[in-house]
C-alpha positions in Angstrom: -13.5 -29.8 -59.2 -11.4 -31.8 -61.9 -8.8 -30.3 -63.7 -9.1 -32.3 -67.2 -5.4 -32.3 -67.5 -5.0 -35.2 -70.6 -3.1 -34.2 -73.0 -0.1 -34.5 -70.6 2.8 -36.8 -70.9 3.7 -38.9 -68.2 6.5 -38.3 -65.6 5.6 -35.0 -66.6 4.5 -31.6 -64.4 1.7 -30.1 -65.1 3.0 -26.0 -64.6 1.4 -22.8 -63.8 1.0 -23.0 -67.9 -1.1 -25.9 -67.8 -3.4 -24.7 -65.1 -4.0 -20.9 -66.7 -7.2 -21.6 -68.8 -8.6 -23.1 -65.7 -8.1 -20.2 -62.6 -11.3 -18.5 -62.8 -12.6 -21.7 -60.9 -9.7 -21.9 -59.2 -10.5 -20.6 -56.0 -11.0 -20.0 -52.0 -12.2 -23.8 -50.0 -12.5 -26.4 -53.0 -10.9 -28.6 -53.6 -8.7 -29.6 -57.8 -8.8 -32.8 -58.9 -6.0 -33.5 -62.0 -8.3 -35.6 -64.2 -5.5 -37.0 -66.2 -7.1 -40.4 -67.0 -3.9 -42.3 -65.7 -6.8 -43.8 -64.3 -6.8 -46.3 -67.2 -3.2 -46.9 -67.7 -4.3 -48.8 -64.1 -1.7 -52.1 -63.9 1.2 -53.7 -63.0 3.3 -51.7 -65.1 6.1 -50.0 -65.3 4.7 -47.3 -66.5 1.9 -46.8 -63.9 3.6 -47.2 -61.0 6.6 -44.5 -62.2 4.7 -42.1 -65.1 2.3 -40.9 -64.2 1.5 -36.9 -64.5 2.1 -33.8 -61.2 2.1 -30.9 -60.6 5.2 -29.2 -59.5 6.3 -26.8 -57.8 5.4 -24.1 -60.2 2.0 -25.7 -60.7 1.7 -25.8 -56.9 3.0 -22.4 -56.2 -0.3 -21.4 -58.7 -2.6 -24.0 -56.4 -1.4 -22.9 -53.1 -2.3 -19.1 -54.3 -6.2 -20.3 -54.8 -5.6 -20.5 -51.4 -7.3 -24.3 -52.3 -8.3 -26.6 -48.9 -7.0 -30.1 -51.2 -5.4 -31.6 -54.3 -5.4 -34.7 -55.3 -4.5 -36.9 -58.0 -5.0 -40.8 -60.0 -1.5 -41.7 -59.9 -0.1 -43.1 -57.2 1.5 -40.1 -55.5 1.1 -36.1 -55.8 4.4 -35.9 -56.9 6.3 -37.6 -58.6 9.1 -40.7 -58.2 11.7 -39.8 -58.6 13.6 -42.4 -61.6 17.2 -41.9 -60.2 
């Protein structure tokens, strides 16, 4: 199942509130794909390589409470990039 979350700013976490409009299709056993549009930015640029949107801890908790089987993102990792 794809969650369309294109409105997120670079380097921002997808929170539980971001996932709430999609909560009815989140059910046990599915794989959730975060569709942020980040794949459209694919390049060897600092933006693409370090600033992708990601599930926040709260967003991850929301998904885990739905007992999903997996999650995928268009960025380089399901976690954000630590700039510090």
